[in-house]
N, C-alpha and C positions, 0 to 999 in steps of 0.2 A: 347590227344583228336585228333580225325581224322578231317581233314579239310572237310568242306561241299562241296558236289559236286555242279556243276553249277545249276542243277534242284532244288536241296535242297535250294541253296542260293536264287534262284528266288522265290520259295514258301515262304521262310522265309521273304523276302522283301515284298511280297504281303500281308502276314499276319500282319506284322508290319504296313504297309500302311492302311489296313482295320481297325486295332485297333486305329490308329491315327485319321482316319476319324470319328470313333465312339466317341472318346473323343471330337473332335472339334464339332461334331453335338450336343452332350449332353451339352457342354459348351455354344454354341451359342443359344440354346433353353431355357436357364434359364431366368425366368422373373427378372425384376429389381424392387427394392423398395428403398424408401428413408427412412433413419433412422437418428436419432440424438443422439449425446453424448454431453450433455451440449450445448455449443454454436457451436459445430461442426456438419456439415452435412455429412452424409455418403451415397454414392450410392452403394447399395449392390445387387449382384446377389443372387437369392434365390434358394437354393438347398433343395427342399422339397420332391422330389421323391427319391426312392432308387437309381436309376441310376444317378441322379444328385449328391446325397450325395457321391456315390462311386467315381465319377470322380473329383468332387471338383475343385481345381485349378491346377490339374495335367498338366504338359507339358507347362505351361505358363512361359514365360521368363520375363515378367514385369507386373506390375499392377499400374494404375495411383494413385496418391495421393488421399486420402479420398475415395477410392474405396475398396470394400471388398466382402466377400461372407458370407451370413447368412445361416447356416445349421439349418433346422427345423426338430426336431426329433418327432417321433410318440408318445413317452411317456417320462416323466422325468426319467432319469437314470444317473448314473455316466459314461457318454459317454467318449470315448477316441478317439483321433485323432492321425494320423501319417503322415509322409511326403514322403512315397515311391512314386517315379515318380513325385514329386513336386520339381520344380527347384528354387522357390522363398523362401527366408527366411521369415517366417510369425510369427505373434503373434496371439494367439487364446484366446478369452474371452468366457468363458462358462457362460450362462445366465439362470436364473430361468424363470418361466412362466410369471412374470411381467417385465422381461427384466433387472433385477438387475444382475450385474456382480458378479459371485461367485469367480472366480479366472482367472488369465491371465497367459498363458504359452508362452514362446518363443520357436519356432520350427526351427530346422536347415534343410536345403534342403536335399532331397534324403536320409533320415534316416528312420529307422523303430522303433524309440523310441516311446513309448506311452506317450501321454500328455492327462491327464484325468481331468474331472470335479471334484472339491473338494466335491460337493454335487450333488444330482440329478439335471440335467440340461435339459431344453426344447430346448435351442438354443445354437449354437456356432457361434461366429462372428470372421472370419479370416480377418486380415488386414496385411499390410506390417509390417515386424518386427520392433518393437519399437514404432509403431504409438500410442498405448495407453499411454506408458510412456512419450513420447514427448508431448502429450496433457494433461498430468496430470490426466489421467483417470485411476482409481484404483478400486479394488473390492468394491462393495456397490453402485457404480454409476449405474444409470438406463439408458439403451439404449432405446430411444423413438422410437415407431413405430412397435416394435416386437409383442406387445400384440395383434394387429389386424391380425397378420399372423399365430397365433397358430392353427387355424382351417384348414390351407392349407396342413398340413403334411399328407402324404400318405404312 
């Protein structure tokens, strides 16, 4: 592979910078919502638009305890998630339209493995890896608050 010339290196750096700004803007503009899982309160960013769903938790280096990201899909399907450009180990719970957990998958950072809903899902809730297991939350448990958000999907 030929080394990049200085002008190419500068252009490359500018493009990476623009892409990073786009990710930061998409992340900072996501609305917040409060959810519940049994006695646990979750503060979740809502990824309801195609741009927000595409960016997700990319490039983040940390996430506070009891915080997560709720993905709202336009229609129930066997949606899949992956971790390309995502630096945090996460667990994802796929939810039906009433907020019942269908399945939970652990996801390793910066991988392109597919993690898919076991059945058609309307939502996916990403939390720090192990959060659901540590709280004793398993498939069949209902996540409160998502049912009011179903109409926000775009």
